[in-house]
C-alpha positions as a Markdown table, in Angstrom:
| # | Residue | x | y | z |
|---|---|---|---|---|
| 1 | Lys | -49.9 | -164.9 | -93.4 |
| 2 | Ser | -50.8 | -166.9 | -90.3 |
| 3 | His | -48.3 | -167.4 | -87.6 |
| 4 | Leu | -48.3 | -171.2 | -88.4 |
| 5 | Glu | -47.6 | -170.3 | -92.1 |
| 6 | Glu | -44.7 | -168.0 | -91.3 |
| 7 | Gln | -43.2 | -170.6 | -89.0 |
| 8 | Thr | -43.4 | -173.6 | -91.6 |
| 9 | Gly | -43.8 | -172.0 | -95.0 |
| 10 | Phe | -46.9 | -174.2 | -95.6 |
| 11 | Leu | -50.5 | -173.1 | -96.2 |
| 12 | Phe | -52.8 | -174.3 | -93.5 |
| 13 | Leu | -56.5 | -174.7 | -93.7 |
| 14 | Leu | -58.5 | -173.2 | -90.9 |
| 15 | Thr | -62.0 | -173.7 | -89.5 |
| 16 | Gly | -64.3 | -170.7 | -90.1 |
| 17 | Leu | -66.3 | -169.2 | -87.1 |
| 18 | Ser | -68.9 | -166.9 | -88.3 |
| 19 | Val | -70.4 | -164.8 | -85.5 |
| 20 | Asp | -73.0 | -162.0 | -85.2 |
| 21 | Gly | -74.8 | -160.0 | -82.4 |
| 22 | Ser | -78.4 | -158.8 | -82.4 |
| 23 | Phe | -79.5 | -155.8 | -80.3 |
| 24 | Leu | -82.5 | -153.6 | -80.0 |
| 25 | Ala | -82.1 | -150.4 | -78.2 |
| 26 | His | -85.7 | -149.8 | -77.3 |
| 27 | Asp | -85.9 | -152.9 | -75.1 |
| 28 | Gly | -82.3 | -153.9 | -74.6 |
| 29 | Lys | -82.8 | -157.5 | -75.7 |
| 30 | Ala | -79.8 | -159.0 | -77.3 |
| 31 | Gly | -78.6 | -162.3 | -78.7 |
| 32 | Ala | -75.5 | -163.9 | -80.4 |
| 33 | Gly | -75.1 | -166.5 | -83.1 |
| 34 | Met | -72.2 | -168.4 | -84.1 |
| 35 | Ile | -71.4 | -171.2 | -86.5 |
| 36 | Leu | -68.0 | -173.1 | -86.8 |
| 37 | Arg | -67.3 | -174.9 | -90.2 |
| 38 | Arg | -64.7 | -177.0 | -91.6 |
| 39 | Asp | -62.8 | -175.8 | -94.6 |
| 40 | Asp | -65.3 | -177.7 | -96.8 |
| 41 | Gly | -68.1 | -175.9 | -95.4 |
| 42 | Ser | -69.5 | -178.6 | -93.2 |
| 43 | Val | -70.9 | -177.7 | -89.7 |
| 44 | Ile | -68.9 | -178.5 | -86.6 |
| 45 | Phe | -71.3 | -176.6 | -84.4 |
| 46 | Ala | -74.0 | -173.8 | -84.5 |
| 47 | Ala | -75.1 | -171.9 | -81.5 |
| 48 | Tyr | -77.2 | -169.1 | -80.4 |
| 49 | Arg | -77.2 | -167.4 | -76.9 |
| 50 | Val | -79.5 | -164.9 | -75.3 |
| 51 | Ile | -77.6 | -162.0 | -73.8 |
| 52 | Phe | -79.0 | -160.3 | -70.6 |
| 53 | Asn | -78.3 | -156.7 | -69.6 |
| 54 | Cys | -76.8 | -155.6 | -73.0 |
| 55 | Asn | -76.1 | -151.9 | -73.6 |
| 56 | Glu | -75.4 | -151.6 | -77.3 |
| 57 | Ala | -74.8 | -153.6 | -80.6 |
| 58 | Leu | -71.1 | -153.5 | -80.2 |
| 59 | Glu | -71.4 | -155.3 | -76.8 |
| 60 | Ala | -73.6 | -158.0 | -78.5 |
| 61 | Glu | -71.0 | -158.5 | -81.3 |
| 62 | Ile | -68.3 | -158.9 | -78.8 |
| 63 | His | -70.3 | -161.4 | -76.9 |
| 64 | Ala | -70.7 | -163.3 | -80.0 |
| 65 | Ile | -67.0 | -163.4 | -80.7 |
| 66 | Met | -66.1 | -164.5 | -77.2 |
| 67 | Gln | -68.7 | -167.2 | -77.0 |
| 68 | Gly | -67.7 | -168.5 | -80.4 |
| 69 | Met | -64.2 | -168.6 | -79.7 |
| 70 | Ala | -64.6 | -170.3 | -76.4 |
| 71 | Leu | -66.8 | -173.1 | -78.1 |
| 72 | Ala | -64.3 | -173.2 | -80.9 |
| 73 | Leu | -61.5 | -174.2 | -78.5 |
| 74 | Gln | -63.5 | -177.3 | -77.3 |
| 75 | His | -64.5 | -178.4 | -80.7 |
| 76 | Ala | -61.7 | -177.9 | -83.2 |
| 77 | Asp | -58.0 | -178.3 | -83.1 |
| 78 | Leu | -57.1 | -176.1 | -86.2 |
| 79 | Pro | -56.4 | -172.4 | -86.3 |
| 80 | Val | -59.8 | -170.5 | -86.6 |
| 81 | Lys | -60.8 | -167.7 | -88.9 |
| 82 | Val | -63.2 | -165.5 | -87.0 |
| 83 | Gln | -65.7 | -163.9 | -89.4 |
| 84 | Ser | -67.8 | -161.0 | -88.6 |
| 85 | Asp | -69.6 | -158.1 | -90.4 |
| 86 | Ser | -68.5 | -155.7 | -87.5 |
| 87 | Cys | -65.0 | -154.1 | -88.0 |
| 88 | Asn | -65.3 | -152.7 | -84.5 |
| 89 | Ala | -65.7 | -155.9 | -82.9 |
| 90 | Leu | -63.1 | -157.7 | -84.9 |
| 91 | Ser | -60.5 | -155.0 | -84.1 |
| 92 | Ile | -60.5 | -156.4 | -80.5 |
| 93 | Leu | -58.6 | -159.5 | -82.0 |
| 94 | Ser | -55.5 | -157.1 | -83.1 |
| 95 | Ser | -55.8 | -154.4 | -80.7 |
| 96 | Glu | -55.3 | -153.6 | -76.9 |
| 97 | Ser | -57.6 | -150.5 | -77.0 |
| 98 | Met | -60.8 | -152.0 | -75.4 |
| 99 | Phe | -59.0 | -153.5 | -72.4 |
| 100 | Arg | -60.1 | -150.5 | -70.2 |
| 101 | Ser | -63.4 | -150.2 | -71.7 |
| 102 | Ala | -66.7 | -151.2 | -70.1 |
| 103 | Tyr | -66.2 | -154.4 | -72.2 |
| 104 | Gly | -62.8 | -155.2 | -70.8 |
| 105 | His | -63.9 | -158.3 | -69.0 |
| 106 | Leu | -65.1 | -159.8 | -72.4 |
| 107 | Val | -61.9 | -158.6 | -74.1 |
| 108 | Ala | -59.8 | -160.5 | -71.4 |
| 109 | Glu | -61.8 | -163.6 | -72.2 |
| 110 | Ile | -61.1 | -163.1 | -75.9 |
| 111 | Lys | -57.4 | -162.7 | -75.2 |
| 112 | Phe | -57.4 | -165.8 | -73.2 |
| 113 | Cys | -58.9 | -167.8 | -75.9 |
| 114 | Met | -56.2 | -166.3 | -78.4 |
| 115 | Asp | -53.4 | -167.7 | -76.0 |
| 116 | Glu | -55.0 | -171.2 | -76.5 |
| 117 | Arg | -55.3 | -171.1 | -80.4 |
| 118 | Glu | -54.6 | -168.9 | -83.3 |
| 119 | Phe | -57.6 | -166.8 | -84.2 |
| 120 | Val | -57.5 | -164.8 | -87.5 |
| 121 | Pro | -60.0 | -162.0 | -87.9 |
| 122 | Gln | -61.7 | -161.6 | -91.3 |
| 123 | Lys | -64.3 | -159.0 | -92.1 |
| 124 | Ile | -67.2 | -160.5 | -94.2 |
| 125 | Ser | -70.4 | -158.8 | -95.6 |
| 126 | Arg | -73.9 | -159.0 | -94.0 |
| 127 | Thr | -74.8 | -161.3 | -97.0 |
| 128 | Gln | -72.0 | -163.7 | -96.1 |
| 129 | Asn | -73.2 | -163.9 | -92.5 |
| 130 | Arg | -76.7 | -164.7 | -92.9 |
| 131 | Val | -76.8 | -168.0 | -90.7 |
| 132 | Ala | -75.1 | -166.3 | -87.6 |
| 133 | Asp | -77.3 | -163.3 | -88.1 |
| 134 | Cys | -80.5 | -165.6 | -88.1 |
| 135 | Met | -79.4 | -167.4 | -85.1 |
| 136 | Ala | -78.7 | -164.0 | -83.1 |
| 137 | Asn | -82.0 | -162.7 | -84.1 |
| 138 | Tyr | -83.7 | -165.9 | -83.2 |
| 139 | Ser | -82.1 | -166.0 | -79.7 |
| 140 | Arg | -82.9 | -162.4 | -79.2 |
| 141 | Thr | -86.6 | -162.7 | -80.0 |
| 142 | Glu | -87.2 | -166.1 | -78.3 |
| 143 | Ser | -84.9 | -165.3 | -75.3 |
| 144 | Cys | -83.2 | -168.9 | -75.7 |
| 145 | Thr | -79.7 | -170.5 | -75.8 |
| 146 | Ala | -78.9 | -173.6 | -77.6 |
| 147 | Val | -75.8 | -175.4 | -79.3 |
| 148 | Trp | -76.3 | -177.8 | -82.3 |
| 149 | Met | -73.6 | -180.3 | -83.2 |
| 150 | Ser | -72.7 | -181.1 | -86.8 |
| 151 | Arg | -75.7 | -179.1 | -88.1 |
| 152 | Cys | -77.5 | -175.8 | -87.8 |
| 153 | Pro | -80.9 | -175.1 | -86.2 |
| 154 | Pro | -84.1 | -175.7 | -88.3 |
| 155 | Cys | -84.7 | -171.9 | -88.1 |
| 156 | Cys | -81.8 | -171.2 | -90.6 |
| 157 | Glu | -81.0 | -174.4 | -92.5 |
| 158 | Asp | -82.2 | -172.9 | -95.8 |
| 159 | Leu | -79.6 | -170.1 | -95.2 |
| 160 | Leu | -76.6 | -172.5 | -94.8 |
| 161 | Pro | -75.6 | -173.0 | -98.4 |
| 162 | Leu | -76.0 | -169.3 | -99.0 |
| 163 | Asp | -73.2 | -168.1 | -96.9 |
| 164 | Cys | -70.7 | -170.9 | -96.8 |
| 165 | Asn | -67.6 | -168.8 | -96.7 |
| 166 | Pro | -64.1 | -170.0 | -97.8 |
| 167 | Val | -61.8 | -170.4 | -94.8 |
| 168 | Ser | -58.3 | -171.2 | -96.3 |
| 169 | Leu | -55.5 | -168.6 | -96.0 |
| 170 | Glu | -54.2 | -167.2 | -99.3 |
């Protein structure tokens, strides 16, 4: 149950933020993809961002969560279900273990976002995360950053209906 549900006894719908990081060890190139959708699956925003000086895949995943959460705070008022195919990255939302790690600065930004809004972690499979994955890979390979409002970029429009994940709490 979410914090809001525990307080009120009602089931609340959430917006769903799917995120993914992309990293290649041989050249260090990385990117992040994120898409925020309403409970009906319609797109609020889609974004991808190139990440400079990335050390490993986990760092790219954490960047995707942090960037997605920061954008979600600006574009949605409801609680947000953060969906990722990385258990390690999602664990940051419910743990204090990474504060003293090399990624502590990113963790601090994530925790700041969590003070502003309720973010609920949800592990999803790679097949449910195709849009965020496509955008992360595109950003990494093209070294670009962009935000699309109310739609996703042309590079992944065909994937949008394939991984429209339910975002209501059960």
